[in-house]
KEMI-58736 format. One record per atom (N, C-alpha, C): residue in three letters; x, y, z. Coordinates in pm, whole numbers, plus 32768, in hexadecimal, padded with zeros to 4 digits. Atoms other than C-alpha are relative to their C-alpha. Layout:
<nodes>
ALAXYZ ...
</nodes>
This chain:
<nodes>
MET7FFF7FDD7F71 METD7556BDF8B24 MET7FC8808F8012 SER803E7F7F7FEB SERD67F6CFC8BA4 SER805D805F804A ASP7FB17F9B7FBA ASPD70D6E438C23 ASP7FF67FED8097 ARG801380147F70 ARGD67A6DF68D78 ARG80557F8E8034 HIS7FAE80747FD7 HISD7286CA58D86 HIS809480248000 GLN7F747FD68007 GLND8736D418D1A GLN802480588078 GLU7FE87FA87F8D GLUD8526E498E28 GLU800C7FAF8080 THR7FFB80577F89 THRD80D6D3B8F2E THR80847FB58007 CYS7F8080498004 CYSD9406C768EBF CYS8075805D8022 SER7F957FA07FE4 SERDA196DAE8ECC SER800880208095 ILE80047FE47F70 ILED9A96DFC902E ILE80357F89804E ALA7FD280797FBC ALAD9E66C949095 ALA80987FF37FF7 ARG7F6E80068011 ARGDB476C9E9005 ARG804580698056 LEU7FC77F967FAE LEUDB896DE790B7 LEU80047FD68093 PHE8003802B7F75 PHEDB1C6D5B9207 PHE80607F8D8019 THR7FA0806E7FF4 THRDBEA6C2191CA THR808E80358009 TRP7F7B7FC48000 TRPDD1B6CF4917D TRP801B80488083 LEU7FF07FB87F81 LEUDCE46DCE92B1 LEU80117F9E8073 PHE7FF580667F96 PHEDCB66C9A938B PHE808C7FC48002 LYS7F7A80398009 LYSDDFC6C04930E LYS80698065802E LEU7FA27F987FD7 LEUDEAC6D519344 LEU8004800E8098 VAL80077FF67F6F VALDE346D6694AD VAL80437F888042 ILE7FC280797FC8 ILEDE9B6BFE94F3 ILE809780077FF2 ALA7F707FF58016 ALADFF26C3E945B ALA803D80648061 PHE7FCD7F9B7FA3 PHEE01E6D79952E PHE80087FC8808D ILE8001803A7F79 ILEDFBC6CC3966D ILE80727F9D8010 ALA7F9780667FF8 ALAE0A86BA29623 ALA808B803F8004 LEU7F7D7FC08005 LEUE1CE6C8195C9 LEU801E8051807D SER7FEA7FAF7F88 SERE19D6D6996F1 SER801B7FA88079 VAL7FE6805D7F90 VALE18D6C4597E4 VAL808D7FC77FF6 LEU7F7980358012 LEUE2CA6BB1974F LEU806A806A8021 TRP7FA47F907FE4 TRPE3756D069766 TRP800F80138096 VAL7FFC7FF17F6E VALE3196D2698D6 VAL80467F898041 LEU7FBC80777FCC LEUE3896BC09919 LEU8097800A7FEC LEU7F707FEF801B LEUE4DA6C0C9877 LEU803F80608063 TYR7FCA7F9C7FA5 TYRE50E6D43994B TYR7FF37FD88093 ALA800780337F76 ALAE4B46C7C9A81 ALA80867FC7802B VAL7F7F803E7FE0 VALE60D6BDD9A6A VAL807680477FBE VAL7F967FBC804A VALE6D36CB79977 VAL7FF380978014 PRO80087F6D7FF4 PROE7286E2699BD PRO7FDD80407F7A PRO801F7FBA807D PROE6846F0598B7 PRO807D80447FC9 PRO7F827FC88033 PROE7AB6F5F97D6 PRO7FF580917FD6 PHE80147F798030 PHEE71470A09754 PHE7F6C80208008 THR808D7FD87FFB THRE5CF7166975F THR7FE580697F94 ILE80267F9B8062 ILEE50F724B9676 ILE802D808A8030 THR7FD57F7F7FC9 THRE55C736D9760 THR809480177FE7 MET7F717FF58019 METE6D073279742 MET801B80197F6C ALA7FEB7FF28090 ALAE6B4730895C8 ALA7FE0808E7FD1 MET80297F7A8026 METE60D745E95B6 MET8052806D8046 ASP7FAE7F9F7FB7 ASPE70A7504969F ASP806E80347FA4 GLU7F9E7FC3805A GLUE7E275F895DE GLU808D8002803B HIS7F7E80017FC0 HISE8FE75D496D8 HIS803C7F737FFE SER7FC180847FF2 SERE9F974B996FC SER7FCB7FBF807F ILE804380497F93 ILEE97173AD97E3 ILE80657FC28060 THR7FB280437F99 THREA0D733E992A THR7FA27FAD8055 LYS805480587FAE LYSE974721299DA LYS80557F8B8030 ASP7FB4806E7FC6 ASPE9ED70F79AB4 ASP7F9F7FAE8056 TRP806480537FBB TRPE8FD6FE19B1B TRP803C7FC2807E GLU7FDA80407F83 GLUE9136F699C82 GLU7F887FB6803A PRO806F80447FBD PROE8406E639D35 PRO7FD380518079 LEU80367FB07F92 LEUE7636EEE9E47 LEU80537FED807F SER7FAD80197F8B SERE8486E4E9F4A SER807A805B8005 ASN7F8E7FA48005 ASNE9586F429ED7 ASN7FD580928000 ILE80347F787FF7 ILEE87B70749EFF ILE7FD5801A808F SER801B7FE17F74 SERE85E711BA051 SER7F6A7FFD8020 PRO808C7FFA7FD3 PROE71770DEA10C PRO7FD180908014 ASN80267F737FF2 ASNE7207256A147 ASN7FBE80347F81 LEU80397FD1807E LEUE6D7728F9FD6 LEU7F7A7FBD7FE5 VAL80808046800F VALE5C671869FCD VAL7F9580458055 ARG80607FC07FA5 ARGE51E7227A0F9 ARG7FE480907FD8 ALA80157F778030 ALAE5517383A06B ALA7F9E80007F8B ALA805B80098073 ALAE4A173199F2A ALA7F727FE5802E ILE8085801E7FCC ILEE37E72849FEB ILE7FC6807A8046 GLY802E7F8C7FB5 GLYE36873B2A0D0 GLY7FDB80767FA7 ALA80177F8E8058 ALAE37574AB9FB2 ALA7F977FE57F96 GLU8051801B8076 GLUE2BB73FC9E9C GLU7F837FAC8019 ASP806B80647FFB ASPE1DA72E89F1D ASP7FFD7FBA8088 GLY800280397F79 GLYE19772AAA08E GLY7FB37F7E800B LYS804F807C7FFE LYSE0A57190A03A LYS803A7F947FA3 PHE7FC2805B8062 PHEE19970DD9F54 PHE7FEF7F6D8024 CYS8003808E7FD7 CYSE1996F9BA01D CYS7F727FC88010 THR808780307FE4 THRE0206F88A046 THR7F9F800C7F8A HIS805D7FF38070 HISDF816FF69EFE HIS80207F987F94 ASN7FF08062806D ASNDF566F229DC5 ASN803C803F7F83 GLY7FC57FB98071 GLYE01070189CEA GLY7FC080867FE9 PHE804A7F848013 PHEDF0D712D9CF7 PHE7FCE80328087 ASP80307FC17F86 ASPDEC5721D9E13 ASP7F8680537FDA THR807B7FBF802D THRDD5A72769DD0 THR7FE880848049 GLU80137F847FB4 GLUDD53737A9EE5 GLU805580717FC8 ALA7FA67F9A8038 ALADE8174319E56 ALA7FD1802C7F75 ILE80327FDF8086 ILEDDED74219CF7 ILE7F88805E8009 GLU80777FAC7FEF GLUDCA374B49D6E GLU8027808D802E LYS7FD27F7E7FD1 LYSDD5875CD9E27 LYS803F804F7F8D ALA7FBF7FBD8070 ALADE28761B9CF2 ALA7F9880337F9C MET806A7FD7805D METDCEE76279C1B MET7FB6807B8034 ARG80457F8D7FC7 ARGDC4677199D0B ARG8057807E7FF6 ARG7FA57F8D800A ARGDD7A77FD9D13 ARG800980317F70 ASN7FF27FDA808D ASNDD9C77F59B99 ASN7F8280457FCC ALA807E7FC2802A ALADC2D78509B70 ALA7FF88092802A GLN80007F777FD0 GLNDC7379909C2F GLN805E80597FAF GLY7FA47FB48054 GLYDD7679FA9B2E GLY808A8007803C GLY7F777FF47FD1 GLYDEE27A549B57 GLY80577F8F7FCB ARG7FA18066802D ARGE00879669B39 ARG7FC37F75800C ILE803780878001 ILEDFA078059AD9 ILE80517FA7805D ARG7FBF805B7FA2 ARGDFEB770A9BE9 ARG7FD37F717FE3 GLY8022808C8016 GLYDFF875919BCB GLY7FEC7FB78083 GLY801180537F8A GLYDF9F747C9CBB GLY80447F7B7FEE SER7FBD807D8024 SERE092737C9C36 SER804A7FC28075 THR7FB4804C7F9D THRE12072709D18 THR808A7FE07FC9 ILE7F7C802E802E ILEE28371EC9D08 ILE7FEE7F937F97 SER8019806B8061 SERE1F570BE9C50 SER7FDD803B7F77 GLN80247FC1807E GLNE158719D9B46 GLN807880457FC0 GLN7F897FBD8035 GLNE29772689B21 GLN80637F9B7FC9 THR7FA68069802F THRE35F71279AFD THR7FD07FC87F7B ALA80388032807D ALAE27470A599EF ALA801C80627F8F LYS7FE77F988065 LYSE29671EF9934 LYS809480037FDB ASN7F717FF5801B ASNE41071FE9957 ASN80367F877FB5 ALA7FC9807B803A ALAE44E709498F4 ALA7FCA7FE37F74 PHE803F802F807B PHEE359706797D4 PHE7FC9806E7FA5 LEU80457F99804D LEUE2CE71B59760 LEU8053807F7FF5 TRP7FBD7F808015 TRPE32173229729 TRP7FC880678061 GLN802C7F957FA8 GLNE302746397ED GLN7F9080507FBC GLY806C7FB28038 GLYE1DF754F97C0 GLY7F7A7FC38021 GLY8086802B7FDB GLYE06B753397ED GLY7FB47FC27F8D GLY8055803B8067 GLYDF4874C89718 GLY7FBB7F838034 TYR804E80717FCE TYRDE3673CC975B TYR80327F7A7FCA PHE7FCE807E8039 PHEDECB72C99671 PHE80767FCC8050 ARG7F8C802B7FB2 ARGE01772C39729 ARG7FD97FD9808E LYS802D80207F79 LYSDF6672C79879 LYS7FBB7F788003 GLY803F80838006 GLYDE9A719B980B GLY80677F907FF9 LEU7F9480628008 LEUDFD470DD97AA LEU80497FF68086 GLU7FBE7FFE7F7E GLUE072714798F4 GLU7FB37FAD8066 ALA8052804F7FA4 ALADF4E70B299B4 ALA800F7F6B7FE6 TRP7FF1808E8023 TRPDF716F6998F7 TRP80877FCA8030 PHE7F7C802F7FD6 PHEE0E76F4D9935 PHE800F80038099 THR7FFF7FFE7F6D THRE0B46FB29AA1 THR7FC07F838038 PHE8043807C7FD7 PHEDFC06E949AC9 PHE805C7F887FEE LEU7FA88073801A LEUE0BB6DA49A2D LEU80747FFA8062 ILE7F8A80077FA9 ILEE1EA6E079AFC ILE7FD87FE58091 GLU802D801C7F78 GLUE1226E029C3E GLU7FE87F6B8013 ASN8024808D7FF4 ASNE0B36C9D9BF7 ASN806E7FA07FD5 ILE7F928057802E ILEE1F06C189B51 ILE8081801C804D TRP7F837FDC7FBE TRPE30E6CD69BF4 TRP7FF67FFD8098 GLY80067FEC7F70 GLYE29A6D299D51 GLY804680818028 LYS7FD17F7E7FD0 LYSE2FB6E529E26 LYS8098800F7FFF HIS7F6D7FF87FF8 HISE46D6E019E54 HIS803B80227F77 ARG7FCB7FE98087 ARGE4B06DF39CDD ARG7FD480887FCB ILE802F7F7D802C ILEE3DA6F269C9B ILE8058806F8037 MET7FAA7F9A7FC3 METE4A66FF49D91 MET808C7FFB7FC5 GLU7F7B800F803A GLUE5EA6F699D03 GLU800780427F76 VAL80027FC68086 VALE58E6FC99B9F VAL7FEA80978007 TYR801B7F717FF2 TYRE505711A9C0D TYR807F804D8022 LEU7F897FB87FD3 LEUE64671819CBE LEU80747FF47F9E ASN7F96800D8064 ASNE71B710B9B9B ASN7FE1804B7F7E LEU80257FBC807B LEUE65771B79A86 LEU7FDB80938013 ALA802A7F767FE7 ALAE5EA72FB9B2D ALA806D80617FD4 GLU7FA27F99802B GLUE68B742F9A96 GLU802A8051807B THR7FCF7FBB7F88 THRE76674C39BA7 THR804E807F7FE1 GLY7FBA7F878029 GLYE80275DF9AE0 GLY800980057F69 ILE7FF37FF28091 ILEE85776599984 ILE80537F8C7FC9 GLY7FBB8073803A GLYE8AF751D98C4 GLY80277F958064 THR7FDA805C7F94 THRE8C7745F9A0C THR7F877FAE802A TYR807080587FE2 TYRE7ED73329A54 TYR80267F99806A GLY7FEE80647F9A GLYE7D1725D9B88 GLY80468033807D ALA7FCB7FD97F7E ALAE838726D9CF3 ALA809980028002 GLU7F6E80097FFB GLUE9A172019CC0 GLU804180737FB3 ALA7FC87F92804F ALAE9E972FC9BAB ALA7FEB80868045 GLY801B7F847FB9 GLYE944740E9C77 GLY805980118079 ALA7FAB7FF97F88 ALAEA0473BB9DB4 ALA809180207FDB GLN7F777FE6802C GLNEB4D73B89CF8 GLN800E808F7FCD ARG7FFA7F798039 ARGEAFE74FE9C44 ARG8000806B806C TYR80147F957F9F TYREA9075C59D71 TYR80567FF4807E PHE7FBD80127F7F PHEEB46752B9E99 PHE80807FAC7FF7 ASN7F86804F8014 ASNEC64745E9E03 ASN80057F86805A LYS800780797FB0 LYSEBF373289EB8 LYS7F9A7FA17FC7 SER80618065802D SEREB2F71EA9E82 SER7F75801F8037 ALA808A7FF17FD1 ALAE9B571ED9EA0 ALA7FEA7FB28081 ALA800C80507F85 ALAE9E670ED9FB6 ALA80238053807B ASP7FCC7FB37F8F ASPEA8971F8A090 ASP7FBB80868015 LEU80457F807FF3 LEUE9907315A06E LEU7FCB8015808D THR80367FDD7F7D THRE93D73C4A1B3 THR7F6D80297FF0 PRO808B7FD2800B PROE7D57426A205 PRO7FF480877FBA THR80057F7D803E THRE81D758EA19F THR801A7FF87F6B GLU7FE0800E808E GLUE8BC752AA055 GLU7F8F7FBA7FB4 ALA806E80488040 ALAE7A77434A005 ALA7F87805B7FF0 ALA80727FA58005 ALAE6A1753AA056 ALA801180697F93 ARG7FE87F9B8066 ARGE74476379F6E ARG7FED7FC67F74 ILE801880408082 ILEE74375409E4C ILE7F6B7FEE7FEB ALA80918015800A ALAE5D674EC9E93 ALA7FB780837FE6 ALA803F7F7D8012 ALAE57E765E9EA3 ALA800C80307F70 ALA7FE87FD28089 ALAE60C76939D47 ALA7FBC7FA87F97 LEU803480608061 LEUE56775639CA3 LEU7F9080367FA7 PRO806A7FD2805B PROE42D76129C22 PRO8032805B7F90 LEU7FC97FA28063 LEUE4FE77199B6B LEU80987FFC8007 PRO7F6F80107FED PROE66476959B60 PRO8055805F7FAE LYS7FB17FA48052 LYSE6D377859A4F LYS8000808D8039 ARG800E7F787FCD ARGE66778B79B14 ARG8026800D8093 ARG7FEA7FF77F70 ARGE69A78619C83 ARG808E7FD78025 SER7F77801B7FD6 SERE7F1786E9D23 SER80027F9B8072 VAL7FF180657F97 VALE85C77439DF4 VAL806E80278061 VAL7F8C7FE67FAC VALE9AD77B69E76 VAL7FEC807C8058 ASN80117F837FB4 ASNE95B791A9EDF ASN7F7180357FEE PRO808B7FD38013 PROE7DF79339EEC PRO7FE2807D8050 THR802C7F877FB9 THRE73B7A799F4E THR7F6880087FFC GLY808F7FE58004 GLYE5DE7AF39F96 GLY7FAC7F848015 PHE805F806F7FF5 PHEE4C879F79F5E PHE80457F798000 VAL7FBF8083800C VALE5B078D99EF7 VAL80477FDB8083 ARG7FBB801A7F81 ARGE67B78FCA035 ARG7F9B7FDC806E ARG8066801C7F9C ARGE5447909A10F ARG7FBF7F787FE8 TYR803E80808024 TYRE4AA77E5A055 TYR805E7F8D8022 GLY7F9E80677FDE GLYE5EA771AA07B GLY80087FE88096 ASN7FFD800F7F6E ASNE5F2775DA1F1 ASN7F837FB78031 SER807D80447FDB SERE48776EDA208 SER80087F6B7FE1 ILE7FF2808D8025 ILEE4D475AAA14F ILE805F7FB8805F ALA7FA0803D7FA2 ALAE5FF7569A233 ALA7FBA7FD68081 LYS804A80227F87 LYSE512756FA35B LYS7FA17F8B7FE8 ARG805E806C801F ARGE41E7487A2AB ARG80447F787FF9 ILE7FB780808008 ILEE52D737EA27F ILE7FF07FB28082 GLY801180417F7F GLYE51C7333A3F3 GLY7F717FD38017 VAL808D80237FF1 VALE3A17330A3E9 VAL7FDF7F837FAF VAL801780758055 VALE39D7236A2C9 VAL80357F828044 LYS7FC680737FBB LYSE483714EA38D LYS7FB17FDE807E ARG804780167F81 ARGE3CC717DA4D8 ARG7F777FC27FEA ASP8089802E8018 ASPE2737140A446 ASP7FF87F867FA4 GLY7FFF80778055 GLYE2DF701BA36D GLY7FC780157F75 LEU80337FE48085 LEUE27C70C8A22B LEU80567FC27F93 ASP7FA68045805C ASPE39F7012A189 ASP7FFF7F698017 GLY8006808D7FDA GLYE32D6EBDA205 GLY80047F9F7F8B CYS7FFA80598073 CYSE30D6E2EA0A6 CYS808D7FF47FC6 ILE7F758003802F ILEE47E6E76A06B ILE805A7FC3806C TYR7FAC802E7F90 TYRE51A6E3AA1C2 TYR7FA67FBD8068 THR805680497FA2 THRE4736D2BA290 THR80547FC78072 
</nodes>
């Protein structure tokens, strides 16, 4: 057998192996998303990497105040009910801002954040962002908006070692997530991007102003039907 023929066979075997690997990844990821469509994610990579003790308490979306749902939409993703998982306009704006230097800003939707929280890890990198896009595509087409919001509000880090709306509501306000007022919901939403650094109970400065702004947006989200995919 010539060296050229051996090289051709080696390349063919490599492509065959890569093809099988891609097919296996697609199959396993689809099965994983299908499982989480009906079963609450029991744990996440973010939780596993958290150095603090974990507090979480899964609740169906029907047991979470609409105020918090609307606060999340108003603060994080006003086009949640109309986009396909990706807000191209927000991504383009973030890219332009980042090109100017300064603090890096993202253009992630709630769907993208949910994909990251449920299946991946925190931090950047093109590889992780590529996986995030794939899982975002899957949950948008398999779960739908209602399930995406439910998983998002149950997995989002709401404080040090605290995950989900119910655990956050109990920690900060000693009440169920179902009973959150617009102000309380807005304060939790205001802290979501940096839950370890932003105060929910006694916010000051920017966090307080941002929370007040979100509280006003809750009414706008309801008035303009921006939550129509959740509440019809």
